N, C-alpha and C positions, 0 to 999 in steps of 0.2 A: 444855334441849335441847343447849346448848353444852356443858355439863359431860359430857353423853352422848358426844358426838362426840370430847371429849379423851380419854375413856377407850377410846371404840372404836378410835381409830388406834393404841393400844398393841397391838391383838390382831395386826395383820399385823407389827408390828414383833418381837412375841414369838414369831411362826412362823418368823422369820428367825433368831433368836439361840438359841432353845431347843437345848439340847445332844442329842444322840443318846444313847439309853440303852445302857449297857453290855452288857446280858444280853440274849439274844433269847428266852430261855424263863424262867418263873417257877415254881418248885416251892414248893407250899404243902401240905406233908404228903403226902399220896397225890394230890393234884391237881397236873397239869401243865399251864400255861396258855401259850399265846401270844396276841399280838394286834397288830394294825396298822391303819392307816388314815389318812384324808386330814381334817385341820382347814381348814376354809375361813373366810373372813370377806372381806366386801365391801359396798358399796353396791348396792342393789336398788331398783327401781321398778316398780309394776305398776297398770296402769291401763287403763280399758275401760267399756263402757255397763252390762256384768252382773256387774262385780266391784268390791269397794270399792278405790278407788285409793289408793296408799299408796306411801310410800318411805321409806328409813331404810337403817340399817346392820345387817346380818343375820350370823349365826354359824351355819355347818352343816357338814356333812361326812359322811365314810362309815366306819366303824368295823367290823372283824372280830375276833371273839374265838374260839379254837379251843382245845380240850382235852380232857383225859381224867381219869378218876378211877380210882385203883388201876392199870389196865391199859387201854389201847385197845378190847381185848377185852371188858372189863367194862363200861365206860361212857366213850364219846367223845361229844363235841358241838360244835356250830359256831353260832355267832350273828352274824349281821351285821344293822347297824342303818345307817339313812341319815336325814339330816335336812335339810331346805330344799334338796331337790336339784331341778333343773329342766334344760330345755333351753338356758335363758340362761346359767346358772353352771356347767354340765358338761356331760357327753355323756349325762346322764340324760333319758331320752326323756318330758318331760311340760312343758307350758307352764306349770304351776303349782308352786309350791314344795312339794314331795311329801315326806312322811316316813313312816317305817316300819320294820318289823323283820321278819326271816327267820331261824327258828331250827330246828334239827333235832338230833336226839339218838339214838345206837345204844346198846342195852343188852344185855348177855349175849351179844356177838357171837361169842364162842369157844365157846358152850355149844350145847345140842341146843334152848334155847329163846331164839334171837334175837328181839329186837323193836326197834321204832323209833318215834319221835314226831316230829311236824313241825308248826310253826306259822308263819303269816305274817299280817301286818297291814299295810296301806297306807292312809295318811290322805292326803285330797285329793289322789289319783292321777289320773292322765290315763289314760282308757279309749278303747275303740272300740265302736261300735255298727255292725256288719258290714253290708255291702252286696256282693254276689257280684260280683268282677271289677273294682271300683272303689274309691277311696279311701274308708277307713272314716269315719263320722261320729265326731267327736271329743267324748267326754264326761268328766265328772270326778266322782269320789266317794270313797267308803271301802269297803274290803271286807277280810274275814279268812277264813283256812281253818285248820282244825285236821284232822290225819291221824293215826291210830295204826295200826301193825301189827305182827303178831306170827306166828312160825312155830314149829311143833313138827316135830323131825327127828330121830327115833330110828331107826338102822339097822334092818332087817327088820320095821319096824312102819309103820302108814300115816303118811303126812306129812299135817299140818294147818297151813293158813296161812288167816289172817283179817285183813282190812283195814277200816277205817273212816275214812270222811273226810265231814266236814260245812264247808260255808262260807256266807256271806251277804254281799250286797253292795248298795249303794244307789248311784244315778248319776242326775246330769242331763246331757241332751244340750245343749252350748253352741247357743244360738239358739233355745231352748224353754223354757218353764217347766213342763214335763211331768216327773215323776220317775219313773224304773225302778228295780225291784228283782229281785233274784235270790238265792234261798235254795236249797240242796240239802244233801242228805245220802245217802251211799251205803254199803251194807254188802256185803262180797263174802268168803265162805268157800269154799276148796278143799282137796280131799283126794285124795291119789294112792296107790296101793300097788300092789306088783307080786307075782304069786304064780303059779307054775306056767306060766311064759311069757306071763302075761295082764297087761297094764298097765291097771290099773282107776284111775277117777276120778269124783269127784262133786263137786258144787258147790250153792251158795245165793247168790243175790243180791237185795238190796233196795235200792230207790231212791225217794227223793220229791223233788219240786221245786215251786217256786212263783215266778212271775214277774209283774210288772206291767210291761207294754208301754206305752212312751211314745205319747200320744195323737196326736203328730204323723204317724206311720206307719200306726198302726192304725184310725184314723178315729173310734174309739170313747172315750168319756170315762173308762171304765172296764173297761179289757181286763185281767182278771186270769186267769191259769191256774194250776191245780193238778194235779198228776199224782202217782202211784204206781206203780212197776212193781216185780214180783217174779218170780223164776224158781228153779227147781231142776231138777237133772238129773244124768245118769250117762253115763259113755264107757267104752269098752274098745278094746283093739288086741291083736292077736296076729300072731305071724309064720305065714306059709303055706308049703308046699313050693313048690320053683320060684322062689326068692328072691320070694317074695310075702308079702301081710300083708292083714288084714282090720280094719277099724274100724268101730266103732259109736257111736251118739249117740242119746240120747233126753232130752227136757227138756220142762217144763211151764213156759210164762210167762204172766203176767197183767198187766192193768193197770187203772188208776182213773183217770180225768180228767175235770176239770170246766173249763167256759169260759163264762163270760157266763150263769151260773145253769143251765146244762144239762150234763150228764155222760154218760159210757159207761164201761162197764166188761167185762171178759171174760177168758177164757183160752184157751190155745192148746197142744195136744199136739203135739210133733214129733218124728219120728223118722228116722233115717239111718243106712244102712249102706253101706261100700264094701269092694271086695276088687280086688286086683290081683296078677297074676303076672308073671314076666319069665323065660320060659323059656330065652331065648338072650339074648346082649347086646344084639342089635339088635331083639329083638321082643318085645312086651309087650301084655297084654290087661287090661282092668279093667271093673268093672261096678258100679252103685249104684242104691239105692232109696231114695226120699224120700217121708214121708207127712205131711200136715198135715190135723188135723181142724176148722181153722177158718180158710180162706183168707180171708175178709172181715176177721178179726180180725187177720191178717198186715198188712193196709193200715193198719189203725188203729195196731197197734204201731211200724211203719215211721213214722209221723207223729208219734207222741208221742216215739219215741226220737230224732227229729231237733230235738226241742224245741218242734213246733208243736202245735196243739189239733186235737181230733178231732169236733168238733160237726158233726152232719149225716152222719156215717157211722155206719151201723146196725150194731151189733154183735151182735145178736140173728138176724140172717140164717143160715138153715143153708148152710154150704159145707165142701168138704174137697177136697184134691188128693193125686194118686199120680204120683210120677215114676219111670220105670224107664228106665236108659240103659246102653249098652254101647259100649266104644271098643278099638280095635286099633290099635297104632302101630308102625311099622317105620322103622329108620334104616339105609339103604342104606350110608351114607358118615357120617363124623364132622360133616360140615356139611350133612347133607340130613336132613329128617325128614318122615315122610307118617303120616297118620292117616285113620281111617274110624269113623263113629259112627252108631248108631242110638238113637233115644230114643222113648218113649211117655209123652205127658202127658195126664192125664185130671182135669178138675175138675167137682164137682157142686156146683150154686148154685141154690137154691130148686126143686129137683126136676128142673133141667135139666142135662143132662151136656155139657160141652165138652171134646172130645178132640182132640188133634193128634198125627200120626205123623210123625216126622223121619228123614232119611236123609241123612248129610253125608260130605264128605271133604275133607282140607285137606293143606297142605305147609308146610314152612319150609326156606328155604337161605340160607347165608350164605357170604359170599366173602372173602377178604383181598385188597385191590388195594394198589398201591403207597402207602405212607404212609397206610394206612387201612383201613376194614372197611365192607363193605355187605352187609345182610341183607333179606329179603323173606318174607312169609308170605301165604297165600292160604287162604281157608276157604269152602266153599259147602254149604249144606243145602237140601232140598226138605221142604217141610212142607205137610200134608194135613190139613183139618179134618174131624171126621166129622159135624158138624152139617148143613153145607150144600155140604160137597164143595170148599170153595174150596182152591186151592193157592198158596203162597206160597213164593218164592225167598229164600233168606238169603244174603247176601254179605258177606264182610269181607276187606281187604288192608291190610297194613301194610309199609311200607319205610322205612329210615333209613340213612345215611350218615354216618361220621366220619371224618375225615382231613384231611391236609396237601397243598394243591394249590398247586403253585409259590410256596411261601412263606406261603399264607394258611391259616390253620387254618378248617377248614369243618365244619359239622354241620348235618344236615337231616332231618326225618322226616316221614311222610305216613301218614295212616290214615284209611279210609273203611269204615262197615259199614251195612247194612240189616238188622236183626234183627226177626225175628217174637216177640212177646212175647206169653204168655197169662196175664193175671190178671184172672179173672172174665169178660174178653172178649179176643178177639184183636185186636192192633193191630201195626202196622209202625212201627219205631223207626229213623229213620237218623241216622248221626252221622259228622262228619268232624272232622280236627283236624290242624293241620300247624304246624310251628316250625322255624326254620332260623337260623343265626348263622354270621357271619364275622368273623375279627380277624386283625391281623398287628402285628408289632413290627419297628421299625428303629432299632436301638440304644435311645436313652430315649424316643424317639417311637412312640405306638402308637395304633391306632384299631380300633373293632369295632362291629357293628351286628347286630339279629336282629328277628326277627317270630314270632309265633305267633298262631293264630286256631282256633276251634272252634265247632261248631254241634250241637245236638241238637234233633230234632223228631220228631213224629208224621206220617209221610206222609199219613195220610187224615184228618189233623185241622188245620184252619187255627188260627193264632196260638198254637201251641204250642210254638215255638222258644224256646230258651235258646241266646244267642251269646255269643262273647267274643272280642275281639282286641287285641294288643299289639304295641308296637313300641318298641325302644330304640335307643340308639347312645352310644358313648364315644369320646373322643378325649384324648389326654394327652401330655404331654413331662415325665418324671419327673427329679426330684421336684418341678419347678415348678410344673406345674398340671394337673389332671384335670378334664375337663367330662363330664357325663352328661346324657342327656335321654331321656324316654319318653312314650308316649302309650298310653292304654287306652281301651277303650270295651266295654260290656256291656249287655244287656238280657234281659229274659225273665220267668220266674215263679218265685216265692217264697214260702215260710211265713214268718209272722211269729213270732219268738221273743223271749223276754227279752234275748238276747244280740245280736240283729239279724236280717236276713233271710238265710235258707237256701234253696239250691235244693230243688225240691219232690223227694221220695224216690219218689213213684208217680205214673203218667200222670194228666194233668187229666180225661180223660173218667172215670176211677175215682173221683179226688178231687173233691168238691163245689166247686163254683167259689167259694162263700162263703168257703173256707179258702184261695184264692190271693190274692196280691197280685202286682201288676205292677211291675217296676222298670226304668230305663233310663238310660244317661247316659254322659258320658265326662270325661275330665280327661287333664293332661298334667303333668309334672314336669321340672326342669332343675336342676342341681347344680354346683357348683365347688369345688375343694378344693385346697391347695397345702401343701407342706412346703419352703420354699425353703432353709430353714438347719436344722441338726440342733436340735431341741428346739421348733421353731415350727410350729404347725398352724394352719391357717385354712380355714374350711368354710364354705359359705353354700348355702343351698336354697329352691326355691320350688315350690309344688305348687298346683294348682286342679283342681277338678272340678265339673260340674254335672249333676244328676240329678234324677229324678222317680219318685214312687211313687204307686201308686193302690191303696187297700184300702178295703173297706166303702163304696165309692163316693166316697171323698174322695181327690181329687188334691192331691199336694204338689210342688212346685217346689223344689229343694234346691241350695245351693251351699256348697263348702267351699274357702278358701285358706289356706295357710299359708307363713309366711317364718321361716327360722331362719339365724342366721349365729352363728359361734363362733369366738374367736380365743383359743389357749392356747399359752403360752411356757414351757418349763420349763428351769431352770437348777438342775442336781443335783437336791435333792428339793423345790425351791420351784417352784411353778405361778402364772403370771399368767393371769388368765381374764376374758374380756370376751365378752358374748354379748346377742343381741337376738332375741325370739321375738315372733310377731304371728299370732294367729288371726282370720279372719273366717267365720262361719258362720250360715246361716240357711235357713228353711224357711216356706214360705207356708201350709202346713197347721198351723203351731204357734199363728198368731194374734200372735206377737210380733215384735220388730224384730230383725234377724240380730244375732249376738253379735260385738262387736269388742274383742279382749283382747290387749294388749301386754305384755311384760316386759322389763327391761333389767337388766344386772348388769356389774358390773365389781369384780375384787377379788383377793385373793392366796390360795392354799393351800398346805399342804405336807404331805408323804407321812412317817409315822413308823412306825417298829416300837416301839411302846409297850413291848412287853416279849415 
């Protein structure tokens, strides 16, 4: 070991004395290459209850290689690699010493058949398991992605583009012993052609995915989902008299998904056409028609596309929908706009007809005020159901302001809506959101603060709300110190996916309760940074959050606390770096002790123009 340290100390010494290369680019026959990067060496220590504690001298860094063969239009490429990078030894966002490579290449860029390929792989990298509106859970694992794209582009002939991408990853969320996995593969083919004033297009897509959801949020010991989706269709557009145009779209999409031994599959045929004309500069008319032969299938497809499961949704139920609408708009002045709409929506479900007729009007107004701008919009509509004669009023209002008031930069917005939605049933959906911020600078001193909040809920259904709120503040005296702080709170309903929790894409009365997970929590963070002298950067941050999840009858109380600090001092091309990172994360639903992991680093790095 003593001999090793004698050799290791030669590395930082070599970083300081190595001369710079004379040439910035190397020519090897038809190859033209250039490369730069950073080589680092230092002492690192890792310790915790869920990692193997170790310490010693490490070598790492980042390198980039760019080049071309014969000509950049013939072949160009870029390769980037990183070794042993973490929050403690660089600005790389990982508590672990992560390594990986990112590569891309373009071929035949100057021809009618350009193509590209990209590849990335990350080893022992940090990832996130998402939770809406809150700090994400920290995970670690490996992943790789491969993508290939090609285009055929001949003048006066249909263009064809094709892209294929596949990837996989495995991860473990710190504080659990549950493994998660994600794999996917996607194929997209598109073609476009113009003839006799018509713009024509067609496409085909296919994708499949496989996820293993960690038990601590799913409540199941083997929560595995598989899904396959595909679709093909065509579209067209053509100009109309009176500065108008008409567009049309038709496609068939399908899915096949399984979850916990049960599966569902189906297809949807969807058609849409829209036409609009503008007889005068101030007046315009438009109309549209939309038809779907499988309305219940659209619910399932929305869940599958969001990454969720469709267990409990019956794809064999007969349903269809037709939506006809027309609108007229008039702009009496440049800063004013008014509109009127009429819409007829019909849905047929298991032999029952659900129809709604709507009449609406709205307006938009914007006005410049001293040192700012103010605008407001209002929309209202009256909706009547065929089946029982119920009448619903739909209303939305939005306003925002941005400007400077007595030296303060101010911005704010507010929006509220109560919408009538018809998706197999009729329900009222109310939403509000607001945001605002204020800041000011006095020479080197500056301060700012802001807040935002939002809520969405079904008016007639209790316990269906999703809400979030956040607050932030910053104060500083440049370049000596900058301090920031924030607070976030969020709760609601979500779908379980392999990448985390995602907000539900369809309303709970339609989505079975067994597919819904509940979540809630809050958290805050503070950060301090300083650049007191040229080349010196000091930063430190602390963040903590507490949340709970409920899925399949299993409740988990969760916590996440992170602390990071980093000192970097640059002298010409030489950097001194020292950092410390600590993570504490636990889940009562996992059945294991919270993870506590720390890492420390001190060392030197040097930037090089290799060639």
